[in-house]
N, C-alpha and C positions, 0 to 999 in steps of 0.2 A: 179644023180648029173649033168650029161652033159644036161639033160632037163632044169634043172635050169640054168645053165649057158646060155644054147641057149635062153631060156625065157628071162634072163635079158639083153640078147644081142639085143632083138628086139626093133626097133626103131619107135618112133612116132613124128613126126614133125622133123625128122632127129636127134633126141635124143633118146639114149637108155635108157631102163628103169634104168639099172644100173646108170646111170647119174641122172635119177629123184630120185632115192632112197638115193643117196649120197648127193643130194642138199636138200632133205626133212631133212635127218640126220643133216647136217650144219645148217640149220633154227631152228630144235628143239634144238640144243646144244647153238645156239646163243640166243634162248628164254630162255633157261636154266641159260645160264651164265648172261644174263641181270637180271634175278631174284637174282642170287648169288651176283651180283654187287650192285642191290639194297640192298640187306640184308648187304652186307659189309659197304655200306655207313651210313645205319640206325643203326647199333648196334656197329660200331667201330669208323668211322669218326665223326658221329653225336655228340656222348658224348664228344668227344676231343674238338670240336668246342664249345660245350654248356659251358666246364667249363672256356672258355676265357671270360673277361669282355668287350671286343669289339664286337660289334654287326655287324659290317662289314664281318666277316667270316660266321656268319650265314646267313647274306643275300646272300654271295656268294655261300654258298653250296646249299640253296634253289634254286637259280637261275640256277645252273647248274646241278642239279640231274637228274632231268627227261631228259634233252638234252643229258646228258651223257649216260643214260641208253638206250636212243632211237639210239645214236651212236652206241653202241653195236650191235644192231638188224641191223643196215646198214651194218656193218662190216660183220657180217654173211650173208646178203643177196649178199654182193659182192663177197664173197667166193662161194656161192651157184651159181651164174650166171657163175663165172668162171668154176665152174665144169660142168654146162650145155652146155657151148659153143653154145650158141644160134646162129641159122643159120641167114643168111642175105638174102636168096633167100628161097621160091619165097616171103616171106613177110621178111622186115628186121628187124626181133626180136632182133638181136644184137645192133642195132640202139636204139630201144625201151628200152631194158635193161639199156644201158648206161644212155638214157635220163631220166629213172627211179631212178637211183642212183643219178644223178646230182640233180634231183629235190628234192629227199628226203634229199640229204646233204645240198642243199640250205634251205630247209624248217627247218632242224636241226639248222644252222647257224643263221637263222632268230629268231628262238626259243630262241638261246642264247642270241641274242642281245634285244630280246624282253624282257626277264626277267631282262637282265642288267639294264633295265631302272629303275625297281624297286629298284635296288642296288643304282643308282645314286641318284634317288629320296630319298631313305632311308638316305642316306650321306647328302644331302643337306637339309633334313628335319630337321635336328638337328640344322644346322646352321639358318634356317629359323625360327624356334621356339625361338633361343636364341635373335633374332633380336628384338622382340616385337611388329614387324609391321605385321599385318593381310595380308597386299598385298603379302609378300613372300609366305604365306599358300597357298593363293588363285592362285598364279603364278606357283607353282609347279604341280598340276593338268593339268593346260594347257600345261607346258613342257612336261610333261609325254605322254599325248594324242597326241602332235604333233610329238615326236620322234616315239612314236610306229606307228603313221600312216605312217611316213616317212620310217620306216624299213618294213612294209607290202608292200607299193608300191614297194620299191626297190627289195624285194623277188619276188613278182609277174613279175617285169621285167626281174629279171634274169631267172625265171622259163619259161617265155615265149621265151626268147633267147636261152636256153638249149633244149626247144621243137624244135629248128629249125626255130622259125618264125623271120622275120626281126623286130627290134624294131625302125629303124631310123624314119620311118612314124609315128610310134606312139609317140616317143619323140619330133617329130616336131609338131603334133597336141597337145601335151601336152604343148609346150612351147608356142604357140598360144593360147591355152586355158588359161594357166596361165597368160598370159598378158593380156588378156581380164579380167580375175578375178581379177588381180591386179589394173586394172584402175578402175573397178566397186567397188570394196573395197578399194580405196585409203584412205578414211577417216577411215575406220574402223583399217586398218594397221598403219595408223599414231597415232591412239589412243592407239595402242597395244604397238607401239613403246614409245610413251609417258609414258604408264605404266611401262616399263622397265626403263626408264630414271628415274622416281620416285623410283623406286626400288632402282636402283644404287645411286642416288644422296641423298636420304632421306631429301627432303626438309621439310616435315611434316609427322605426324603420326595421326591415328584416335585418335581424342579427342584434337588435338592441335589448338589452336585459331590463325586463319591466316588473313590476310588482303591484297587485291590487290587494283588496282586503281578503280574497279568497285563493289567488295564485301567484306564483312567482317562477319566472323561468325567462327563456330567450325567444323572441319572436323569430319564427321559422318559415311562416307563409302568410301572406294578406291576400285575400280573394275577395270577391264581390259579396259573399254571404257571409264568410266568417274568417275569423284570425286564427292560426294555430301557434301555439306556443308549447315549447319543449321546456318542460321542468328540468330541476337539477336532478331529480331522481330518475331522468331519462323517460318519461311519460310524456304522452303528447295530448295537450287539452286543446279542443277546438271550441272556440267562444264566438257567437254571432256577433256580427259588427255593430248591431244596434245595440247591444248590450255594453260591448267593450268601449263604444264612444261615448257612452253616457255614465260611465264607471271611472271614478278617482284613480288616477294611475301615477304611479312613482317610476320614472325612467331613470335607473342608474347610470346608463349609457351616456346620458346627456351631463354629468357632473364632469365640470372643468377639473376638478381635483377630489380626492378621498380624505375624508376627515378620520383623525385619531383623537380619541377621547377616552381618558382613562384617570382612574383615581388611584393613587398610590397611597398605601396605609403603612405606617411605620410605628414602631413601638412605643408607649410613652416614657421609656427610658432614655429616648433622644433629647438632647439638651437643645436650647434656642440657637446655640452656635451651629450645631449641626444640621439643623432646619435651615437656617440661613445658606450655610454651604450647599447644601443638598438642592435648594431650590436655584441657587446661582449655577451651580456645575450643570444640572439638568438643563437649563435655559442655554448656557453655552453650549453643551452638546447639541442641541437642537438647532442652533444657529450656524453650526459648522457641520451639519448632516448634509449630505449631497441629495438625499431622497425628499427632504422637507422643504415645503414652501416657506420663504421668508418674509413673505408680506404679513403675516399675522399667525402669532403663537401667544399662548398663555401658559405660564408655569406659576403657581401661587400655592401658598400654604393655606388652605380655606377652611378646615373645620377640626373640633375636637370631636371626633366621633367616639362611641362608648369603648372601642376596643383599639383605637388607633389615632394617629395623628396624620390627617389626609392632605395630600398634595395633589393638585388638579393638574394635569398636563392635556393642553388642548392644542391641536396643530393639523396641519394638512399635508399631505403627500403630493409631489409633482406628477405622479403618475396616476392614471385612473383604472389601469389592469389590475384586475384581481389579486393575480397571482405575485406580480411585482409589489402591489400595495401590501400584501401579507409579508413579503420579504422585509419591506423597509418597516412594519410595525414590529416584526420580531427583532429585527437588530435595535430598535430604539428601546424596547424591553429589556433586551440583554445589556444595553450600555448603562440603562438605569440601575440595573442590578449590581453591575461593577462599580458604578458611583459610590451606591449606598455601601458595598461591602468595603470600599476604600475608606470611607468615613466611619466605619464601625458601627453602623447603622443595620437594624434587623427589621424586616418585613413584618407587620403585625397580622395575627389572624384573629378571628372573633374568640374571645376568651372570657373568663369570669372568675374572680377571685372571692373566696368563702372564707370569713374569720370565725372560728369557732372560739368560745370562752365557757368555761365549766367552773362554778364559783365552788372553793372548797371550806373546809371548817375553820372557825377563828384560830388563829396561831399567835404565837409570842412576837412580841415587837420585832426581835430580830429576824425573825422567819417571816413576819408578814412584810418587812422592807424587801427580804429577798424574793418571797413570792409574788409581790407586786412587780418586782422588776422581771422576773421570770415570765408573768403573765403579760406584760407590755411587749416583751420581745419574741413570746411564743405566737405564730400564726401559720396556719396551713394554707396553702395556694393550691387549687384544684384547676386545672384548665383542660 
């Protein structure tokens, strides 16, 4: 027995075999407890989480399962190093052990944050799908990759610092490099911020009919850098997002109703009675038309134009579809023509009347009276 005790007291690298054996037992116990903890999560916690209707707890458990199991192993390794009492001379193994623990703990925390990105993405994903805009769905992977890249870089910097290296020079070089990259990618970054503004403001969606001062068409695709618009000539225009986000834009697809505005000019041969009847009949026709909104309309005799008597017709259709709107507008125009035809009124067109008078030689009194009557009634109209 004494031989065994003496043998266990033998030291290698200033650590006894007893300490090595106890540290190994602690690590084995940590691995066993890690496995037991995994079974506990799988057989007890997971069924309870699956019973809930909320998916948040499922995502939370999946993101924390592996890091928590690894945290059990880190705790066992910490106890094992405490038992070993690593020496600091001739090689500073104690510093190495502490750095190893800090590195593993940093890695585990980064692992938690890395998985938490999936948790945030899953939560935002439900909101993105409910908006109906594909830009949200496209932006989520970009946010996920950016967040994970930032977590990895931050973890690497912390690991380098835990290993005893100075990160001041590294941060300074990263700052200068980041400035250079930012200047080189200024347009790309502005387009990305333009995409974010389009996401937040939602001035248009895919399929909307939009118009700016330079283009008009249907939005076909919204990307991170640019928006593609299909014109009515079937050409495809690609517009950078930073430009379209700062351009006044008219979205025809957001109209709740479409407007009909026209001026109907009838000839000056129309009588006041005909004008009153025309205005009333046109207003009555619009009030009974199934494709016309009844909340607001205007039909009035408005102006004596140089060539016509003008009637203003101002109303809105119940549909916003372009083809159905044209059908409704056409039917309104035809019914107005029928009303005017029934009243014996004619549509006017631009015209001009010219009166010619040629003075003749002096004539006898009888002839003078005849010629004056003839001159007063003779006129030539050119139109």
